[in-house]
N, C-alpha and C positions, 0 to 999 in steps of 0.2 A: 604381464606388465607390472613392473615393480614400482614402489613409491618414489623412486628417484627419477622416473621418467619425466621429461620436460612438461611443464604446465600447459604447453600449447596443445598437447594431446587432449586435454579437457575440452578445449574449444573445438577441436576436430570431431569430437563425438557429437557435437550439436548439429542439427540440420542447418542448411544454408540460411533458411529463414531466421532461425534463432541466432546463428552466428552473426548475422547482420542486423540484429534487433536494434542496437543503438542507432544504426543508420536510419532505420524506418522511423524510430521515435523522434530523432532530431529533424528528419524530413517532415514529420507530422507537425512538430512545433513550428518549423519555418513556414509551412503551408498555412497553419492557423494564424500566425502573426501576419503573414502576407495578406490573407483574406481580410483580417481585421483592419489593416491599413488601407486596403483597396476599397473596402466597403465599410466606412466608419459606423453606419447605422445597423450593421449586421448583428452586433451583440444585442441591441435593443429589440430587434425583430425576433431573434432566437429566444429572448427572455420574456416574450409576450404571453406565452403559455407555459405554465409551470406544473410540475408534479411535486406536491409539498412546497418546498422553497427553492427547488432546483429547476432550471430551464428544462422543459420537456424533451427537447432533442438530446441534451446531455444526459438526462435521466434514462432515456432509452439506451444510450451507450453504456452507462454504468451498469444497468441491469443485465444487458446482454454480455458484457465483458465478464461478469461474475458467474453467469449461468453455466457455461461449459465447464468451468473449473469445479463448481459445486456438483455438477453431474458426474464428475470423476470420483468423488468421495465415496469410499466404501462404508456406507452408513451402518452396515451390520457389524463392523469392527469397532464402532465407537464405544460399545459397552466395555471393551477390554481396557479402555483408558481411564476407567473410574478409579483405579488404584494409583494413578500417577499424581498423587497429591503434591509431591515435591516439585514436579515439573510445572504444575498449574500455579502453585504458590510463588515460584520464581518468576513466572510470567507476570503475575499480578503485581508483584513488587516492582519489577522493571517498568511496567506500563503505567502504574498509577502512583508510584512514589518517585522512582529515579527519573523517568522521562519528564514529567511536569516540572520537577525541581531543576533538572539540568537545563531545560529550555528557558525557564524563568531566569536562571543565572546567566545563561549566554545572551539572552535578550538585553538584560541590564548591562552586561559587560560590553557588548558591541554597539548598543543603541541607547546610551544613557541620555542623549539629547533629543531623541525622537520617540516620544511616548506612544504615538499612534501605531507606528510600526512595531514597537515593543509589545503593545497590547495584542497586535495581530499574531505575533510569534507565540505569545502565551496561549492564545486560543488554539493555535496549531498544536502546541505541546500537550494540551489537554484532550485533544481529539485523537483517540487511539485508532489505529487502522482497522477497518473492517471490509475493505474492498480490494485494492490493488495488491495487498500483501499476498493474496492467494495466487496471483500471477507470478510474483517474484519467488514465492515459496516453491511453486511448481517447477520453475526454470532451474532452481538451485537444488532440485532433488529432495526437498523437504517432504515431510509426511503430510499428505492431504488431510488425513484424519485428525492428526494433532492440530494442524492449522485451523481446521474447521471448528474444533472445540475451543481453541484459544480465541478465535474471532468471536465465537458465541459468548465467551466470558467477557471479552472487551465490550461487547454490545450491551450486556446487562449492566456492567459497571458504568458504561457511558450514560445510560439512561438514569442510573441512580445518582451519579456523582459529578457529571459534567457541570451542572448549574452550581453546585456547592463549591467545586474547585475553582470555577470561574470567578465566583464571588470572593473566594479566599485569595487567589493570586492577583486579582485586579483591584480589589477594594480593600482588603484587610492588610496583607503583607506589605504593599507599597506604603501604607500608612505607618507601619512599624519602622520603615526605612526613612521616614520623613519626606517621602515624595507625594506628589499629587495623586489622589486615588481616582478610580474610574467607576462610574455606576454600571452595574451589570445585572440584568434581569432577563433570564431566559428560562422558560418553564420546562419542567421535566417532561411534560406531555409532548411538547414540540420536538424534543430530542428523541423520545420514544417513537414518535411517528416517523421521523426520518430513518431511524434504525430499522424499524419494521418494514418500511418500504424498500430500502436499498440493500438490506441483508435478507430480510424475511422472504420477500417475493422470489428472488433467485434461489434461495435455500430450499424453499418448498418445491419450486419447479424442478430443481436438480434432483432432489430426493424422489419426487414422484416419477421423474423420467427414469431413474435407475430402477426403482422398484417395479414400475409397470413394464418396462421393456425387458428386464431380466426374467420376469415371470413369463412374458409372452414369447421371447426369442431365446432366452438362455444367457448365462453369464459370458460364455465364450463369444457369442455373436455381439453382445454389448461391448465387450472390451476390445475385440479385434476388428469389428466392422463399423459399429456406430460411433464410438469415441474418435477413431481416426478421421471421421468426416465432421464431427461436431467440433473437435479440438481447435482447428485453425480459426474458427470464427471468434474465439476469445481474443486473438491478436487483432482481428478486424475491429472488434468492439473497442479495444484499447486505443488503437490508432484513431478511430473515428472520434472517440471522446476527447483525446488530446487535441485534435484539430479544432473541434468546437470550443473547447476551453480557452485555447490561445487565440482563436478568432474573436472571442468575446472580450478579451483583455489585451489584445495586441497593441492597441493605441497607448494604453498606460505603460506597458512594458517598454515600448520604444521611446516614449516621451520622457521617462524618468530613469535613464540607464544607471546613473550613479546610485540612486535610491535602491534600484533592483540589486546592485552589487552589494550594498550595505546590508540589505535584508538577507542576501544569499549566504554571506560569510558565516553567521551563526548557524544557519541551517545545515551547511556542509559539515561544520564541526560537530553538530548534534548527531547527524546520521552516522558519521564515522565512530564517534564515542559510543553511541548506543549499540550499534551493531557489533563492534569489536568486543566491548565489555560483556555483552550478552553472550556472544559466541564463546569466549574463553571461560566465562563463568559456567556456562552450560557444560563445556567439556570437563572442567574441573569437578563438576557435580556428577559426572559419570553418565551423562545422557548420550544417546546414540547420535550419529551425524544427522539423521533425518529429523530427530527431535530438536537438535541444536539449531539446525537451519530454520525450522519452523518458529522456534522461540525467538531467534535473533531477528528475523525479518518482521515478526509481529511486534517486537520491541522497537525496532527502528522506524517502521512505517507510521504514517499518520493519516487520519481521516480528513483530508482537505475539503471534501465536499461539505462535511458538517461545519468545519471551521469557517469556510467561506460563507455558508448560509447564515451562521450566527453573526459573523462580522457584518454582513450586509443588513441583516435584520435589526441588529442593535445599533450599529454605527452608520449605516448608509452605504450605498453602492460606491460613492465617490470618496469614501473615507480611506485614510491610510491603513486602517485595520483590514479593509477589504483588499487593498493592493498587496499587503503582506500575505494574505491568504492565497491570492492568485500566484504570487511568486513561489509559493510553496511547491506546487507540482512542477513548476519550471525547473526547480532544483532537485526535487525528490526523484523524478523519473530517471534522469541520467545517473544520479547518485546511486539509486537502488539497482539499476542495471549493472553499474560498476561493482556493487557489492555482491551481485549474483556471481560474477566472475571471480571475485575474491573468495566467496564461499566455496566455489568449486575448487579453487586452488588450495585453500586450507583443508579441504576434504582429502586431497591427495597427500598433504603433509602430515595432518594430524589424525586422520581416520583412514589409513591405508587399506584396511579390509573392506571398508564401505565402498571403495571405488569399484571393486569387482562385483559387489552385491547389487549396487544400484547405479544405473547410468542416468545421465541427465535426461529428463523428460522433455519431449518436444511439444510445440503447440498443436501438432497433429495428433497427439495422444499416444504415439508410439514410443518405444525405447530405441534410441539410435544405435547404430553399429559403431565399430571402432573408428570408422572414417566414412566419408561420403561414398555410398555404394559398396562398402566392404563388409564382409562377414566378420564378426568378432571371433578371435581365436579362442 
């Protein structure tokens, strides 16, 4: 199959489940919003028990959603990545310089008259992705090992710099622009606790699962028998989490549709600019497709769980900052799904050799054939 083949063949290589993933996600969003409207007190009930600052039912979904993906990482190969200094430096610059500055600029450009929503977007821009990016990276055929290291780097920098950057972008820089500043006080310890729970727990569980079962049953059994059974549960965890998130905030989303639209516009622009700039920069720097995809999705994604938790903790559940945080995943999920398909399309155009070497990975953990039920030539 040559590079000039129609891009539809990329989609046909995906399983039926993955091919219809946007349908499942939009259905989960609709179900969540419907549940929130039908049961207005559902959000309060779900929020009565928490793990750290996140509702326990949502926390369970977040942990399970990440566990199958982290169980797929070949941890023995991570040592080979130590020499990829250029890759990691590029990721850190995109995540901790370009991303926050771009979101700050877009927030002020699109929302100059709505400081609460603007602050919420800034909090999102500072919260670099450590969760769902692993799902998008897997679907786009990125490197699980590179993504795991980049997520770990983001986690460390998040602990060290989130509070400092929040103070800088909400309190200091607006003052330079002559605007009203916002008090911001979030401890490094609270951020570290959140990262350790929502990344550390599934990371340790995934690593122990791979190490223990490969020693007990062998690598072939683990890759060919265990992962195909564990893999689909990542999608279940993702859809479950989306339903609960939108059930908790459905009333706000439907009550303020114009506000949601205004918050959405800078987010859409942000995702497109961050992903495409990271993708083409990575290609220019000579990275492989797998590395390019991992770096691009890591740069484009955001840790909305942390942004929402900080917005609620600092500004309150009914604040505009909290609403902006909730709108984030409403836009990110379909936007990143679209970017998965864009990434696979760009792979055929810009990395023709990679298409034959690596096929899209399915949620069931297998590599798909050329088409449903067909053997690849």
